[in-house]
N, C-alpha and C positions, 0 to 999 in steps of 0.2 A: 245406876245403882252404885253405892259406895263399894260394895265388895267387888264389882267388876272393875272399878278403878284400881283397887288395891291389887286385883290379880294381874292387871296389866302392868303394874309398877313391879311385880315380882314379890309382892307379900302374899303368897299364896296360903301359907299357914294360917296367918292372921285373918285373911279372908274367909277361909274355911270355918274358923272358930266363929266368926261373925255369923255366917250362915247357919250353923248349928244352932246358934241362939235364937235366930229368927224362926227356925223349925220348931224349936221348943215353945217359943211365944205363941206361934200360929196354932200349935197343938192346944195350948191352954185356951185360946180363944175359941177353938172349935168345940171344946168340952162344954163352954158356956152358951154355945148358939142356940138361939130359940127354935131354929128349924134346921138340925144337923143334916136331914136328909137332902134338903135344897142345896146346902153348901158342900156336901161331900164331893162333888165332882169338881167345884172350884178348888177345894182343898187339895184334891188329888193333882190337878193341874199345877197348883202352886209347889207341891212337893216334888213333882217330876222336874220342874225347872231348876229348884234349889238342889236336889240331889245330884242332878247332872252336872250342875256348876261346881259342887263340892268335889265330885269325882274328877272333874277336869282340873281343878286347882291342885289336888293331891298328885295327880299324875304329872302335871307341869313341874311341881316341886321336885319330884324324883328325877325327871329328865335333866333338870338344871344341875344335877350333882355330878354328872359325867360318867361316873362309874358305878357298875352294880355293886350294891352294898347289902350286907346282912344285918345292918343297924335294925334294932328292935322298932324304932320309930318308923322307918321306912316301910318295914313289913306290915306293921299295923296299918299305915296309911294306904299302902296298896290294897291289902285285903278289904279295907273299908271303901276305897274307891270302886272296886269291882262289885262289891255287895250293894253299894248305893245305886250304881248305874243299872245293874240288873233288876233291883227293886222298882227303879223308874220304868224300865221296859214293861215289866209286869202291870204297873199303874196304868200305863197308856193302854195297855191291852184291856184293862177293865173298863177305861173310859171309851174305847171304841166300841165295846159291847154296849155300853148304856147310849152311846151317841153315834150310831153307824153313819148318820148323815153329816157328821162334822168332818169336813175335808181337812181343817186345819190340824187335825191329830195325826195326819200322814207325816207331814214334816217334823212334828213333835216326836213321833215314834223313830223317824230316821236320826233325829238328834240324840234320843236316848240310846238307840243301838249303836251309834257312833261312840258315845261316851263308854258304853260297855265294852265294845271291841278294843278301843284304845287302852282301857284299864287291864283288860285281860291279856294284853300283849306283855306287859310288864309283870303281871302275876305269873303268867306262865313262864317267863324268862327266869324269875326268881326260883320258882319250883324246879326248872330244868337244870339250873345251875347249882342247886342245892343250897341256897342261901335263904330260903323261906323258913322261918323259924317253926319248930315243931308244933306249937300252939295253933298256928294258922295252917300249916300244911296239911294236918290231919282233917280239917274241915274242908279241904278242897279236893277236886278230882285229880287225875294224873295231868301231867304236863302236856301230854299230846292231847287230852280231852279239852283242857283249858284253851289251847291254841285253836283247836278245831271250832269250838263254840265261839271264840273271838272272831275267827275268820267268817263264820256264818253270819254273825251280827253285823259285821262291816259290809259284807256283801249284800245283806238285806238293806242296810243303810244307803248303800250306793243305788240300788235298785229304786227305793222309794223316793230318793232325791231326784233321780232321772225322770220319774214318772211325774213328778210335780214341777219339773222344769227349774229346779234350784241347783244351777251349776256350781256354786260355791260350796253348797253342802256335799255334792257329789264328789268334788275335788278333795275337800279335806278328809272324807272318808276314804277315798283312795290312797291319800297320803299315809293315813293311819294304817290302812291294810298292808301297805309297803313296809312300814315301820314293824308291824306285827310279824311279818315274814322275815325280817331281819333279826327280831328278838328270838324267833324260832331257830333260825340258822345258828345264832350264838350259843342258844341253849343246847342245840344237838352237838356241839363240839364237846360236850361232857357226857355224851351217850344216849340221850332220848332220840326219838325219831319223829319229832313233831312235824306234821304237814308233809311227809314223805310217803313215797310209793312203798308197798309192803316189802318188796324186794330190792328196793334202790339202795346202791352203795351209799355208805354214811358220807363220805367225802363228796361224792357226786351230788347227793342230796343237799349238803351244805352250800355247794357251788350254785346249784340250781336255785335254791331259796335266795341266795344273795343277789343273783343276777335278775331274778324276777322282782325283787324288792326295789333294785335300781331302776328297772324298766318301769315299774308302777310309779315310783317317785318322780321320774321325768315326765311321765304322762300327766300325774296330778299337777305338777309345776306348770305345764301349758295350760291345764284347765284353769288353774288359778289366775294366771296372768289374763286369759280370756275373759274371766269373771270380773276382773278389775283389779290392776295392780296395786293402786293406793289403797283399797278398801281391804285387800287381802295381804298386805305388805308383811305383817308379822308372821303370818302363816307360811308365806313365801320364804322368808328368812329361815323359818324352821325346817322347811323342806330342803332348802339348799344345804343347810347343816347336816341333815340326816343323809342326803346323797354324799356329801364329803365323808361323813362317818362310815357309810357302807363301802365306799371305795377303799377307804383305810382298812376296814375289815377284809375286804377281797384281797388286798396286797399282802396280807398276812395268811389267810386261810384258804385262799382261791389262787390257782396257779395258771390260768389260761392266758391272761392279758398281762402286758408288761408296763402298761401306762396307769395302772390303778393308783400309785402312789402319787404321781402328778395329777390325776383327776381329782383325788382327795384334796390336795393342796389348793388347787384352782376353786373348787366348790366351797371349801371351807373359807377361803379368802373372800369370795363374793358374799357369803353368809355373814362374815364378820363386818364387812363394810356396810351392809344393809342394817344389820341388827345394831350396829354402833350408831348409825345415822337416826334409827328410830328410837332407841331407848338409852344411849350413851354407853360409856365404858364400864360403868359400875353395875349395870343390870345384871342380874344372875344369868340371863340368856347369853348375854355378851361374854361373860367370864367363862361359861360353858364352852362357847366356841373357841375361845382363846385356849382353853386347857385342851381340847381336841386338836389343836394345832401345835401343841407343845410349847406354848408360850409361858406356862407355869406362872399365872398371875395370882395364885391363891395367897402368897405371902406378901405380895408388894402392893396390892391394890386396896383401896379403902372399902370397908365393909358398911355399906349404906342400906343394903336391901334387908338384911335379917340379922337380929341381934344375936342369934345362935350361931351364925356362920363363922364367927371367929374361932369357934372350937373344931371346925372341920378338920383342921390339919391333925389335931390331937385325937380325933374319933376315927379317922380313916386309917387304913392300913398304910404303912410306909411305902414309898415308891422304891422297888428293887429294880435296878438296872444293870444285870450282870453284863460282863463283856461278851460280845458275840462269840468269840472263841471259846470262852468258858462255858457258854450255852451249848456250843456244839459238842463239848467234852461231856457235858452233863446229859446229853440225849440218850445215849446208850444205857446210863444208869437209870434214868427215868423209865426207859422201855422195859428194862429188866425187872424193875420194881413193880410195873403195872402187870406184868405176866404173872407174878406171884402174889399180887395184893388180893385181899378180899374186898369185894365191893360193898362197901358200907353205906355210902351216901352218894346219890347222883350218877351212878354208873361211871365214876371216873376212870377206873381201870378198864373198863369195856371200851371207853372212848379212846383211851390211848392205844389199846390193842388195835381197834379199828382204823386208827390213823397209821399204823404201821411205820413205814419208812419215812413219812411226811415229817415226823419230829426231827429225823436226822438231817433232812433237807432244809427245813424252815426254822431257823433259830428263834425267830420272833414267836412262832407257835409255842415253842418250849417255854419261852419267857411268860406267855400268858398263862400256860398251865401252872408254872411254878409260883407266879405272883398272885394269880387269881384276879388280876385286873383286866376285866372285860369291859370294853368301851360299850356302853348301852346308850347314852343320851345324844 
């Protein structure tokens, strides 16, 4: 399919627009069908596949941008990604009621649940970090509920994939579950308590989620390699990138191990080498890994994937990199302000109070709070 080739090349927005046109055309043909009752099931199957694909492309587009953004287009796309994937899950439910004997609907449901869980990870993160625009946030449940529903969807996807012996589907869903846990951990740094025990300490909860995300990613990577390294090469590159990103997060927000930074560099380097071999230096996914590694390629690499990406530097927040000594000096001021602040959005003051003396010990955490640049992708 043309849209799949476009998505593989990194033209996710254009591919999504093409698929929306296909949906509209199919809707028009269905309206004129001589036997709509006979074709309704086929139409539902078609819509499930297309909606899952659109959701996946929109999520891929968001991940390739490296940093969480409050950009209106990204908010809209992620809201749409979650809505379409959930609709696809409901459609498969309708199909299973009509055709309980159709065993092929089981992997179809696993695929739809995967798309839903993957989208909910980013939607929950946007809500938890307070960057989801009001027009969409009011239509959504709490950050905690979004992450819980996403986790349930991905866990169900894994079970269904296991039941049907589809190792690659189970591996991909497990990798997405790990990413959802990472998104929850990052969102919790601003106050929410997504996927945490009721009385769990906030810092311990962030650490536990991060370590569990890394463990699940490593497990998923082994499964993907067992299912076929060549067939799953792009997913393997993505999981390697995610592991490197998670270790980077752990080196800033988690304080148990001392080799997190080195582990991050090692995994990101492996991801970069594989991603470059697969898609070249100018692919959005390659450039994403380069940004995660601090290679700052946004200004000096050719813009071949997206005509809109030339405006990224203007549309995004400027990089603020205070001197570590200055950050240390700012810590007491930030903590004092947090104690007196009114919590207007996202529980920011609550999160800072909960972090306590951690801000004084970890300048990089202060920088993340001051700049709002949370690594997501």
